[in-house]
Structures are given as structure tokens and as C-alpha cells.
Backbone bond lengths (Angstrom), bond angles and torsions (degrees), N, CA, C in turn:
res aa  C-N    CA-C-N  psi(-1)  N-CA   C-N-CA  omega(-1)  CA-C   N-CA-C  phi
1 M - - - 1.457 - - 1.521 108.94 -
2 Y 1.310 115.61 164.39 1.454 120.32 -178.58 1.523 109.98 -133.54
3 S 1.333 115.51 159.72 1.461 119.95 173.67 1.525 107.97 -106.58
4 R 1.320 116.50 170.47 1.454 120.59 -175.79 1.518 111.21 -101.91
5 L 1.315 116.05 141.25 1.461 121.47 171.19 1.518 107.34 -78.48
6 K 1.322 117.64 126.46 1.459 120.26 -178.10 1.523 113.19 -126.94
7 K 1.315 117.16 -30.82 1.459 120.08 -174.35 1.525 111.53 -81.12
8 N 1.323 115.11 139.41 1.456 121.28 179.71 1.528 110.58 -59.37
9 N 1.319 117.70 -35.61 1.460 122.59 179.87 1.537 111.10 -60.57
10 D 1.343 116.15 -41.77 1.470 120.39 178.82 1.524 111.08 -65.79
11 F 1.324 116.66 -40.95 1.464 120.53 178.17 1.528 110.50 -63.44
12 Q 1.341 117.25 -45.03 1.458 120.76 -178.58 1.527 111.48 -63.25
13 K 1.326 116.50 -37.72 1.463 121.01 178.06 1.529 110.94 -61.52
14 L 1.329 116.11 -43.96 1.462 120.31 179.40 1.523 111.66 -68.28
15 F 1.329 117.41 -40.94 1.461 119.77 179.77 1.517 111.48 -64.55
16 S 1.334 118.06 -34.35 1.465 120.05 -177.20 1.527 112.80 -86.70
17 R 1.333 118.36 -39.19 1.466 120.83 -173.43 1.527 114.97 -110.89
18 G 1.325 117.91 -10.56 1.457 120.97 -175.20 1.516 112.91 -74.76
19 K 1.314 115.77 157.74 1.462 121.86 175.87 1.518 108.68 -89.31
20 K 1.339 116.47 150.44 1.460 121.61 -177.87 1.520 110.50 -111.34
21 S 1.324 114.54 144.51 1.450 121.40 173.20 1.521 107.46 -136.73
22 F 1.321 116.03 136.27 1.460 121.05 -175.99 1.518 110.94 -110.86
23 S 1.315 115.95 144.15 1.463 122.14 174.79 1.531 107.03 -142.00
24 P 1.328 118.36 174.70 1.470 120.06 -174.82 1.531 114.79 -57.71
25 A 1.319 119.30 -38.18 1.462 120.43 -173.42 1.525 114.26 -108.39
26 L 1.344 118.28 -11.72 1.461 117.79 -177.61 1.515 112.81 -155.51
27 I 1.331 114.07 168.19 1.463 122.88 174.52 1.524 106.85 -115.06
28 L 1.321 116.02 133.86 1.461 121.93 -179.56 1.516 109.09 -112.10
29 L 1.329 116.95 124.49 1.462 123.15 171.71 1.514 106.73 -108.52
30 Y 1.334 117.66 132.78 1.466 119.22 -177.36 1.514 110.71 -150.49
31 M 1.321 114.18 159.16 1.462 122.12 170.61 1.525 107.89 -158.84
32 P 1.332 118.40 153.31 1.463 120.40 179.75 1.527 111.45 -60.50
33 A 1.331 115.63 146.26 1.462 120.97 -179.42 1.523 109.32 -147.93
34 K 1.329 116.79 171.68 1.466 121.42 179.25 1.519 111.99 -70.53
35 Q 1.326 116.30 -33.37 1.462 120.63 176.97 1.518 108.77 -140.09
36 T 1.315 117.03 159.13 1.452 121.41 -179.06 1.525 109.42 -73.01
37 M 1.334 114.69 126.96 1.462 121.14 -179.37 1.521 109.29 -134.12
38 L 1.328 115.88 150.42 1.456 121.34 -179.41 1.517 110.49 -132.40
39 G 1.319 114.76 136.47 1.460 122.44 171.67 1.513 107.96 -128.01
40 V 1.314 116.65 146.68 1.463 121.60 -179.57 1.518 108.41 -126.01
41 C 1.335 117.40 130.79 1.459 122.55 177.22 1.519 108.65 -122.35
42 V 1.319 116.00 116.39 1.463 121.69 177.82 1.517 107.21 -123.98
43 S 1.331 116.83 116.64 1.460 120.29 -176.00 1.524 111.96 -80.93
44 K 1.310 115.45 168.57 1.462 121.19 -177.58 1.523 112.94 -69.12
45 K 1.331 117.37 -15.11 1.467 118.92 178.56 1.531 111.98 -69.60
46 H 1.338 117.21 -11.52 1.464 120.96 178.45 1.522 112.73 -82.08
47 G 1.321 117.51 -11.97 1.454 119.79 178.37 1.512 111.70 133.39
48 K 1.321 114.19 -168.27 1.467 120.03 -179.04 1.523 110.30 -76.06
49 S 1.320 116.22 174.37 1.463 121.46 -170.89 1.527 113.32 -59.49
50 V 1.317 118.30 -35.09 1.461 120.61 -179.82 1.522 110.51 -62.21
51 K 1.332 115.85 -44.50 1.464 120.56 -179.98 1.533 111.18 -69.14
52 R 1.336 116.99 -41.34 1.472 120.37 179.41 1.520 110.93 -63.63
53 N 1.329 118.02 -40.91 1.463 120.58 178.91 1.515 111.69 -66.57
54 R 1.334 118.00 -35.76 1.464 120.98 176.16 1.531 110.57 -64.15
55 I 1.324 116.38 -41.57 1.468 120.64 178.28 1.528 109.62 -61.59
56 K 1.339 116.99 -42.49 1.467 120.53 179.23 1.518 111.19 -62.32
57 R 1.336 117.09 -42.49 1.472 120.09 178.73 1.519 110.75 -62.62
58 L 1.334 117.62 -42.28 1.461 121.06 179.40 1.532 111.10 -64.15
59 L 1.326 117.33 -41.37 1.467 120.82 179.70 1.527 111.37 -65.77
60 R 1.338 116.99 -42.10 1.470 119.24 178.43 1.521 111.58 -63.88
61 E 1.330 116.84 -39.82 1.469 120.45 179.45 1.526 110.90 -67.17
62 A 1.332 117.61 -41.47 1.466 120.87 177.69 1.528 110.14 -61.47
63 F 1.340 117.23 -42.62 1.463 120.62 179.19 1.526 110.85 -66.10
64 R 1.340 116.43 -38.89 1.469 120.57 179.40 1.522 110.79 -60.28
65 K 1.327 117.93 -37.69 1.463 121.32 -179.99 1.525 111.91 -71.52
66 V 1.324 117.22 -34.30 1.467 121.90 -175.69 1.529 111.97 -88.33
67 C 1.316 117.48 -25.22 1.463 123.75 -173.13 1.539 115.09 -51.57
68 P 1.338 120.30 -44.80 1.472 119.13 -178.47 1.538 114.31 -62.83
69 Q 1.325 117.49 -17.99 1.462 120.62 -177.52 1.522 113.29 -92.58
70 L 1.334 118.34 -1.73 1.463 121.20 179.31 1.523 110.36 -64.81
71 K 1.337 116.14 144.89 1.469 121.17 -177.99 1.519 113.55 -82.92
72 G 1.308 118.38 -11.70 1.459 121.86 -179.93 1.512 109.98 -153.34
73 T 1.328 115.66 -163.83 1.459 119.46 176.90 1.524 108.45 -110.77
74 Y 1.307 116.24 129.07 1.453 122.17 -175.12 1.523 110.71 -137.16
75 A 1.317 115.49 151.39 1.457 121.92 167.58 1.524 105.68 -96.37
76 C 1.314 117.53 126.99 1.461 122.11 -174.32 1.520 110.85 -128.14
77 I 1.326 114.87 147.30 1.460 121.73 169.46 1.518 106.90 -124.93
78 L 1.321 116.39 133.09 1.458 122.14 177.74 1.523 109.36 -107.85
79 L 1.336 115.76 127.61 1.454 122.69 177.96 1.531 108.06 -120.52
80 P 1.328 118.60 109.88 1.464 119.32 -179.34 1.527 111.51 -74.82
81 K 1.328 116.19 148.01 1.457 121.07 173.20 1.523 107.88 -88.72
82 Q 1.313 116.15 157.13 1.454 119.84 -179.97 1.518 110.27 -70.22
83 A 1.333 115.96 137.38 1.461 121.51 -179.55 1.523 108.94 -152.06
84 E 1.318 115.51 167.78 1.464 121.25 176.91 1.526 110.15 -70.54
85 E 1.343 115.75 -47.87 1.459 121.44 -178.00 1.513 109.97 -126.27
86 Y 1.323 114.49 147.64 1.458 121.06 176.52 1.521 107.36 -121.38
87 T 1.346 116.17 122.29 1.458 120.09 -179.39 1.521 109.88 -127.01
88 L 1.308 115.23 154.53 1.456 120.62 177.99 1.526 110.47 -62.58
89 A 1.321 117.02 -44.01 1.469 120.95 -179.66 1.529 111.06 -61.89
90 G 1.322 116.33 -40.55 1.466 120.25 179.49 1.517 112.31 -64.98
91 F 1.341 116.45 -44.13 1.461 119.77 178.54 1.520 111.69 -66.68
92 E 1.326 116.89 -39.76 1.464 120.30 -179.78 1.528 110.77 -64.41
93 K 1.324 116.42 -43.45 1.465 121.33 179.08 1.534 110.69 -63.15
94 S 1.326 116.82 -44.99 1.464 120.77 179.79 1.523 111.90 -65.44
95 L 1.323 116.62 -38.09 1.463 120.52 178.14 1.523 110.56 -64.79
96 R 1.322 117.07 -43.00 1.471 120.34 177.01 1.527 111.31 -61.98
97 I 1.327 117.28 -41.16 1.469 121.39 178.58 1.529 110.08 -60.74
98 A 1.337 116.40 -47.48 1.463 120.52 -178.39 1.527 111.48 -63.72
99 L 1.327 116.90 -42.26 1.472 120.41 -178.66 1.522 111.64 -69.70
100 K 1.334 117.74 -40.04 1.477 120.17 178.01 1.520 110.95 -65.37
101 R 1.318 117.46 -38.92 1.463 122.05 -179.65 1.526 110.72 -60.27
102 E 1.323 117.19 -34.98 1.472 122.00 -179.79 1.524 113.42 -90.66
103 G 1.331 117.14 -4.83 1.456 120.42 179.70 1.522 114.10 77.97
104 L 1.330 117.52 22.10 1.455 121.20 -179.17 1.521 112.01 -93.04
105 L 1.313 117.02 -11.32 1.467 120.68 -176.28 1.510 110.15 -115.71
């Protein structure tokens, strides 16, 4: 299981010092941590609040499915890229690609 990143200080630390990994549907920022944590950033360019909240739910669910297979404990931020459609399968596939590329999965 994972906990959520909530404090602005934690987000700023990851944005400044975290490593980046790119995949077709999202950008992953990560760094080693004491426990697995997830933060999601969806900007207003993705649409109105209903659409942004749906994207956040899909990203959290995709991370929840992939989380048990991680090789260590990391603090992660997921940044979705703009697209026509957002699907759980698409986010899960992109997350796996990004994690495998970095050797975290």
C-alpha cells in the first residue's frame, strides 16, 4: 500500500531533486523514500474540475495496481500528458513503461 503526498514542501522537493521518466501518456517524477508515496498533479489545461478529478482517480488506481511490484520504496509524482481520451489501461501501461525504463519494476 502507499500513502499520499499532500504537503507543498514534499512536492517541491520532488520537483527540484527527483528524477524524471517519460512515457506515452504521463511523466513520472520519483526519488527514494522511507515509504511509498504518491502525488498527482493535473493542470487546468486538461479541462474542468470534473475531468481533472476523473484523471486523478484513474492515475491513483493505475498506481495502486502497479505498486506491489515496485522493487523499493519511492515517493512519486504522476503528471499526465494532454490527450483526447484518458483510460485506466492506458495509464497503467504508460506507468509500467516508465517504471521499467528506470529499473524500478
